[in-house]
N, C-alpha and C positions, 0 to 999 in steps of 0.2 A: 464529401468533406473528409479529409484525413485527420484522424484524432491522435492527440497525445494526452496522456493522463498519468496521474500518480494516485495510488491508494495505499494507505497504511492501516494496519490492523493489529490489535493487541488482545490477548486473552486476559481480560481483567474486568471487574465490575465498572459500569458506567460512572458511578460516583467517583471512583479513584481516578479514572481517565479524565473526567471533567476537571477535577481539582488540579491534576498535573498539567493539563493542556492550557489552563487559563493563563499561565505565564509563558506559553510557547507559541503565541500567534504571530509574532514578528510584525505586529501592527496590521495584520491582514485577517481575512476570514478563515475560520476552521469549522467544518461540519463534523459532528460526532453522530454516528448512526449505530445504535445498539442492536446486536443480533447475538444474544448470549450463546456461548460464553465469550464471544468476540465483541469488540467495539471497533468500528471502522472510523478512520480519521481522513478527512479530505482537506488538505492544507493549501490554501490559495498561494501563499508566498513560495513554498517549496515546489509546488507544481509549476509555477511560472518560471522559477530559476532553472529547472531541469538539471540540477547539479548533483551528480551521484555522490560526491563526498558530503555535501550538506544533508542529503537523504540518509546516508549511512550514519552520520553523527546523530541525527534526530532519532533514527531507529534504535541506535544503541542506548540512548537515554530512555526512550519509550519502553524498551525491553526490560527495564528495571521493574516495571509493573507486572510483566508476564511475557510469555512467548509472543514475539512480534514479527510481522511480515511487511514487506514493502514490494509493490509492483509499480514499476515505471515503464511505460510504453511511449516511445517517441515516433511520431508520424506513422503509426501502425506497423513499423518495420523493425524497430529496435526494442529490446527487452532487458530490463534489469530486475531480477528477483533477489531479495535478501531475506534471510531468516536470522533473527537475533534472539538470544536469551541471556539474561543476567548481565546485560551490558556488552556482550560480545557477539559478533557476527559468526553464526555457525554454518551457514550455507549461502552460496552466491551462484547465480547464473546470469551472465551478461553476454549479449550478442548484438552485433551491429557495428556500423562504421564508427559512430561516435562513442559508443560504449565499450568497444573492443569485444574480445571473446574470452570469457573466464567461466570455469565450472569448478566449484569447491563445495564439497558436501560430505557429511558423515556417511558411512557405508549404507546405512538404512535408508538414506534419502537419495543416494547417487543415481540409482536407476530411474527414479521419478524425474530428476532434473535432466538426465540424458534424454529421456523420452520427450520432455517439454522442449528441449533445445531443438528438436526436429519439427516442432509445430510452428505455425504462424504465431506471432507474439500474443495476440488476444486469446487465441485458443489455449496457449500455454498458461496464461494467467488463470483462465477458468479451470483448467485441469489441476493446476497446483493448488488453487483455492479449495477445490472440492477435496483434494487429498488431505488438507488440513481441517476439513469440516467447516470451512468458511463458505458462505453463500457466494457462488461464482459471479453473480451479478454485482455484488458489493465490491469484488476485487476489480472488476472491469469498468468501474466508474471513476471519475475524477471530480475535482472541485467544480469545474465549469458545467459538468453534467448536473450536479446538484443545484447549482445556481439557476440553471435553466428550468429545472423542475420546480424550484421555489417560485420563480417568476410566473409559471403557469398554474401554480397552486397544487402541484402534484407531489409535494413532500409529505411523508408520513408524520403524524403528530409527535412521535417520540424522538425525532431528529432535533439535536441541540446545535445552535449556531453560536460561535464565539467570535468576538472581534478583538 
């Protein structure tokens, strides 16, 4: 099965992320997974839309809470990585037919993004996550992965679900 997924992450306390996210569900489900100092968000509506501009806008808002990352993988062949801080996108890596090809990064991150651009998308996601101190498995999951885990009773207790 070919996978597509979206994962969002912010360096902020769970309580702040929870309060912020309650108004951002777009009438769909959102999982919050704490892994201090990060909180991972898996957003059903954004994942289903696969809209880079909507993801960018959401991430810019999320980054008001702290440094924020987005990983979008389409059909295991395309990758969009975004880093935002203080409401502004600071770095971007896009590659694929639908997403185009872009690389924008500050000098201290450019080599990491160039290296990630040469990897298969899921490997790039895991490598970039590790670089930022985020658990690589959290970056390579999406909403549907967590929904499946919940249905089989495999979600950790600390996961928060919003509708």
